[in-house]
VEXVODO-740719 format. One record per residue (C-alpha): residue number from 1; x, y, z. Coordinates in pm, whole numbers. Example, Ala and Ser with C-alpha at 12.3 -4.5 7.8 and 13.67 -1.06 7.14 Angstrom:
% residues 2
<pt resi="1" u="1230" v="-450" w="780"/>
<pt resi="2" u="1367" v="-106" w="714"/>
***
This chain:
% residues 97
<pt resi="1" u="5438" v="-14411" w="-5182"/>
<pt resi="2" u="5691" v="-14280" w="-5430"/>
<pt resi="3" u="5850" v="-14054" w="-5171"/>
<pt resi="4" u="5845" v="-14326" w="-4906"/>
<pt resi="5" u="5982" v="-14622" w="-5105"/>
<pt resi="6" u="6185" v="-14487" w="-5398"/>
<pt resi="7" u="6506" v="-14550" w="-5205"/>
<pt resi="8" u="6404" v="-14918" w="-5183"/>
<pt resi="9" u="6358" v="-14946" w="-5559"/>
<pt resi="10" u="5996" v="-14845" w="-5612"/>
<pt resi="11" u="5937" v="-14689" w="-5952"/>
<pt resi="12" u="5608" v="-14507" w="-6007"/>
<pt resi="13" u="5458" v="-14403" w="-6339"/>
<pt resi="14" u="5119" v="-14234" w="-6370"/>
<pt resi="15" u="4913" v="-14243" w="-6686"/>
<pt resi="16" u="4626" v="-14003" w="-6756"/>
<pt resi="17" u="4372" v="-14140" w="-7001"/>
<pt resi="18" u="4171" v="-13819" w="-7035"/>
<pt resi="19" u="4059" v="-13746" w="-7390"/>
<pt resi="20" u="4264" v="-13434" w="-7460"/>
<pt resi="21" u="4101" v="-13385" w="-7801"/>
<pt resi="22" u="3746" v="-13395" w="-7663"/>
<pt resi="23" u="3827" v="-13202" w="-7346"/>
<pt resi="24" u="4093" v="-12933" w="-7401"/>
<pt resi="25" u="4088" v="-12837" w="-7030"/>
<pt resi="26" u="4177" v="-13189" w="-6920"/>
<pt resi="27" u="4551" v="-13137" w="-6955"/>
<pt resi="28" u="4548" v="-12836" w="-6722"/>
<pt resi="29" u="4339" v="-13025" w="-6464"/>
<pt resi="30" u="4568" v="-13327" w="-6479"/>
<pt resi="31" u="4880" v="-13113" w="-6438"/>
<pt resi="32" u="4723" v="-12922" w="-6147"/>
<pt resi="33" u="4630" v="-13250" w="-5977"/>
<pt resi="34" u="4980" v="-13395" w="-6024"/>
<pt resi="35" u="5139" v="-13082" w="-5883"/>
<pt resi="36" u="4908" v="-13090" w="-5579"/>
<pt resi="37" u="5002" v="-13456" w="-5524"/>
<pt resi="38" u="5375" v="-13376" w="-5548"/>
<pt resi="39" u="5396" v="-13633" w="-5828"/>
<pt resi="40" u="5766" v="-13597" w="-5906"/>
<pt resi="41" u="5780" v="-13932" w="-6083"/>
<pt resi="42" u="5713" v="-14000" w="-6452"/>
<pt resi="43" u="5368" v="-13883" w="-6561"/>
<pt resi="44" u="5224" v="-13963" w="-6903"/>
<pt resi="45" u="4934" v="-13795" w="-7082"/>
<pt resi="46" u="4816" v="-14033" w="-7351"/>
<pt resi="47" u="4635" v="-13921" w="-7662"/>
<pt resi="48" u="4505" v="-14260" w="-7775"/>
<pt resi="49" u="4136" v="-14331" w="-7715"/>
<pt resi="50" u="4053" v="-14484" w="-7376"/>
<pt resi="51" u="3935" v="-14805" w="-7546"/>
<pt resi="52" u="4282" v="-14855" w="-7697"/>
<pt resi="53" u="4436" v="-14898" w="-7351"/>
<pt resi="54" u="4144" v="-15061" w="-7170"/>
<pt resi="55" u="4139" v="-15342" w="-7427"/>
<pt resi="56" u="4513" v="-15402" w="-7405"/>
<pt resi="57" u="4539" v="-15380" w="-7027"/>
<pt resi="58" u="4203" v="-15547" w="-6957"/>
<pt resi="59" u="4043" v="-15290" w="-6729"/>
<pt resi="60" u="3697" v="-15139" w="-6726"/>
<pt resi="61" u="3754" v="-14783" w="-6608"/>
<pt resi="62" u="3993" v="-14567" w="-6410"/>
<pt resi="63" u="4107" v="-14547" w="-6144"/>
<pt resi="64" u="4323" v="-14850" w="-6195"/>
<pt resi="65" u="4663" v="-14934" w="-6051"/>
<pt resi="66" u="4906" v="-15194" w="-6174"/>
<pt resi="67" u="5180" v="-15314" w="-5940"/>
<pt resi="68" u="5470" v="-15502" w="-6097"/>
<pt resi="69" u="5716" v="-15725" w="-5915"/>
<pt resi="70" u="6087" v="-15716" w="-5993"/>
<pt resi="71" u="6024" v="-16023" w="-6211"/>
<pt resi="72" u="5751" v="-15848" w="-6413"/>
<pt resi="73" u="5451" v="-16024" w="-6257"/>
<pt resi="74" u="5161" v="-15781" w="-6218"/>
<pt resi="75" u="4863" v="-15732" w="-5995"/>
<pt resi="76" u="4577" v="-15504" w="-6095"/>
<pt resi="77" u="4365" v="-15294" w="-5860"/>
<pt resi="78" u="4046" v="-15136" w="-5996"/>
<pt resi="79" u="3771" v="-14917" w="-5860"/>
<pt resi="80" u="3766" v="-14801" w="-5498"/>
<pt resi="81" u="4128" v="-14873" w="-5419"/>
<pt resi="82" u="4246" v="-14890" w="-5059"/>
<pt resi="83" u="4586" v="-14727" w="-5035"/>
<pt resi="84" u="4682" v="-14959" w="-4748"/>
<pt resi="85" u="4615" v="-15268" w="-4959"/>
<pt resi="86" u="4837" v="-15147" w="-5243"/>
<pt resi="87" u="5110" v="-15035" w="-5002"/>
<pt resi="88" u="5111" v="-15375" w="-4829"/>
<pt resi="89" u="5171" v="-15546" w="-5164"/>
<pt resi="90" u="5439" v="-15293" w="-5261"/>
<pt resi="91" u="5628" v="-15351" w="-4935"/>
<pt resi="92" u="5612" v="-15730" w="-4986"/>
<pt resi="93" u="5742" v="-15701" w="-5343"/>
<pt resi="94" u="6021" v="-15462" w="-5248"/>
<pt resi="95" u="6153" v="-15724" w="-5004"/>
<pt resi="96" u="6201" v="-15968" w="-5293"/>
<pt resi="97" u="6536" v="-15973" w="-5467"/>
***
């Protein structure tokens, strides 16, 4: 979606919540995955415990996607996420001014 809608104002940020201290190979796997996905947008590798973020953002487990409107309202998608469902919402929100 980043490549398709960036010109319309879409900003994408990915966040990896892998425990880099417990799993030293996680960083390499994350970077390999991002490269394969052509993830040229901002990518963050967090070193806080998973619970730190799940409590603050109120989600159970990855994968999880948050879509924010231009006004800062957010919708959360968790679990088996249908790309088409997220893209439909993104297109609707990009139409807003």
